[in-house]
N, C-alpha and C positions, 0 to 999 in steps of 0.2 A: 391120583399119582401112584405109580408103581416103579420100583427099582429093581434092576436085574444085574447080578454079578455076572460078568462074562469070564473069559480066561485071563490068568495072571492079573494084571491091574485093570482090566477092562470093565466098564461100567455102562449101563443102558438105563435111560430114564424115560418113562412114557407117561404122557397126560392127555386125556381127551383124544387118543388116537395119533399124537404126535410124538416124535421119538428123539432123543438126543443121546449121542455116544461120547465117551470119554475113554481115550487111550485103548481103543478097540483094535485087537491084533488077532492074527490066526498063528498057530505054532509052527511058523514057517522058518524059524531060525535054527540052526544045528545046535544051539544051546538048549533049546527046549526039550522036554521030556516028550514021549509019544502020545500023551493024553491029548485027545482032541478038544479044542475049545469051541464053545457054542458060538454060532453065527448070530450077527445082528438080526433083529425080528422083522425089520421092514426094509428088505433089499430095494433099492431104488426109490425109497420113500422117506428117508430120514431127514429130519428138518435141519440138523446141524451136527458137527462132530467137533470135539476139543481133543487136543494133545498136549500133555504137560510138557514134553520135550521130544526132540526128533531121534532119539534112540530107536532102532527097530522093534525093540520089545514094548514100546509105547507108542509109536506112530507107524502104522501099517498102511501106506497108500492104496494098496490094492484091496484090502477089506474095506477101508473107508470109502474109497471110490464106488465099489459096489453096492454099499448101503445108502449113499446119499440121493436125495431127490435132485433133479436138475436144478442148479443153481444155488444149492444149499452151500452155506459157508463152512469153512474149517478154521477154526481159531487156534492160534499156536503162539509161543513166545518167540522172541527175534531170533534171527539166525545166528550161528556160531560165527565168531570172528577169528581172525588170525591166518595162520599159514594152513596149508592142506592138512599137515600133521594135527593142528588143533581141531580141524573139521572132520577127523577120521570117523568119529562116532555118528555124525549127523549127515554126511555127504550122500549116503545112499537113499536115505528117506527124501532129502531135498531133491535129488534127481528123479526119483520116482514120482513125487508130486507133479513135477513140471512134465515129466514124460506122459503121464495120464491126464493132462490137462486140467489138474484140480488146483483151483486158485485157493491160496491160504492166505489169512488175514492175521497179522501180528496185533496182539493186544498187549499193551505195556502195563506196568504195575498199576493196579487199581483201576484201570479201564474197564468199561461196562459195554455190554451189548444186550439186546433182547431179540430173541427169536421165537415167535409163536408164544406160548406160555412160559418160556424159559428166560429168567433173568440171569445173565451170566457175568461173572466178575473174575478178573485175573488177579490172583494173589501172590504173594511171596513164596519162593521155595528156593533151596540151594541144591544144585546137583553134585553128587559126590566125585564126578569124573570131569567136571570142569566145563559142562555144557549149559547153555542158557535153559532155564526151566522156570515153570510157574506152576501154582496150585490152581485149582478152578473151584469157585464157589458158585453154587447153582441154586436158585430159589424158584420154586414151582408149587403152586396150589398151597402156599403158606409154609411149606417145608424147605429148610435150608440145608444143603449137602455140601461138604467139602471133600475134594479129591485131592490127595497130596502126592500123586505121582510115585517117585521113589526118592523122594527129598531125604536129605540129612535132617538131624535135629538142629533147630536154629532159634534165634531170638525174636522171630517175628510172630510166634503163636499169640502172644498177648495183643499185639496190634490186630491180628485177624479178628480174635475175639471182641475186641473193643470196637472194631469198625463194622464187622457183619454179624457178630453173634446175636442171639445164641445160635449155635449149631446143633442141628438135630441128628444128623447122620455124618460121621467123620470115617471116610475111607482111607486107611493109613497103611503105608508099606511097613513090613515087620521082619523082613528076611535078613537084615543086617549083612548085606553081601560084602564078601572081600573079593577084589578083582586083581588078576594078574595077567595082563595082556601085553603084547610086544611093544605097542606104541605109548605105553605109560610105564616107563622104566626109569628109576628102579621102582618095584612095586611098593604099595603101601599095605601094611598088615592091618590098616584100620578099616572100620565098616564104611562102605560107600553109600549106604542107605540106613535108615533108622533100625535099630534093634528093637525086639519086642517090648522091652521096658521103656525105651525112649518113645515109641509110639504111644504107648499107654499114658505117659507123662503129657505128650502133646494133647491127646484127647482130653485130659484132665484140665490142662490150661485153656483149651478151647471152651470148656464148659459143655462138651458133647453129650447129648442125651443118650446116644448110642454110637459105640466105636465099632467098626467093621474092619477086620484085617485083611489086606490085599497084598499082592507082590510076594508070594511064597510058594514054595512046594513044586514049581514047575521047572526050575532051573537050579542044577546042582552039579556042576562039572568040574571038580577040582583037577588041577590047580588054578585053572582059568577063571572060575566063578564058584565060590564057596558060599553056601547059605549057613547062618547060624543054626545051631541044633534046637530042637523043641520049640520052634518059633510060635506056633499057635498056643501051645499050653502056657508057655511063659507070658504071652500077651494077656491072655485071660486071667492068669494069676496076678499080674501086675494091675490090670484093671480092677479086679476085685479088691486088692489092696488100696487102691485109690478111690474106690466107691464109684467106679465108671461102669456103666452097663456095656458089656460086649456082646456082640452077635456074630457069630461065624457062620458065613453063608458058603454053600457049595457053588462050584460054577454052573451057570445056567438057572439059578435059584431066583425067582421073582418074589419080592415081598412089598408090603406097603406099610405106611407109618402106622396103621393099627395092629400091625404085626408085633411092634415093639413098644415098650412102656413109655410112650409120649404123653405127656399131659394134654387134656382136651384143648387148652387154649392154644397149642401149636396149631391146630387146623383152624383156628379162628384169627391167626395173626394177620395183620393188614400188610 
């Protein structure tokens, strides 16, 4: 099994020639910096894709559609409900999935699916801007990975740890974004995703053997979107204080469980 960090919050998992994507996007939003994001490795041959929620910086139907094998599933949380105003953040991704003929499959809390070597579980998450969101737990080749999208800190970390732990790799958002956009007024000065310190605490509660920061560095467009300063350094510092092993990975970086200090029994777990 290998894992590759893509751009922003994107992730790619490969085992025995089969690929799974989580929150794969290209930098096609005006909010993103000009840095190019790595493309998925198996265009037209990816076994499945997961999206934590349908904001365009986490759900890119164009990139996902180009990566998927014919008939490959896309798993997602439930649609946003309410008025058009309530669906502002998710309407474009919903429309693009339909326009491109990509069928998506809703997984509700703790529902499971198997695709090839990948065992997929939808876990709890809380979106900072009021849209449906989930985290994804993926087990493959005896290694468990959690991908937390851009969740707020919440009280479900213990139930995740109790239900699907131990977690080997925790991919956690750290940029503590503060958002000020026209359809969410008056604006909130509070963080709409986890701060670095909160992400480290989440990793500690999860019992994560390795915590990898995601969702930082590619968007900082004040006053619309403001990242917290020194996100990576603060995350590493807090992980060190809590005794959590952190691993900072560059976009495009492939790594395997043997690259991180996992105990040998992880590779033998049933």
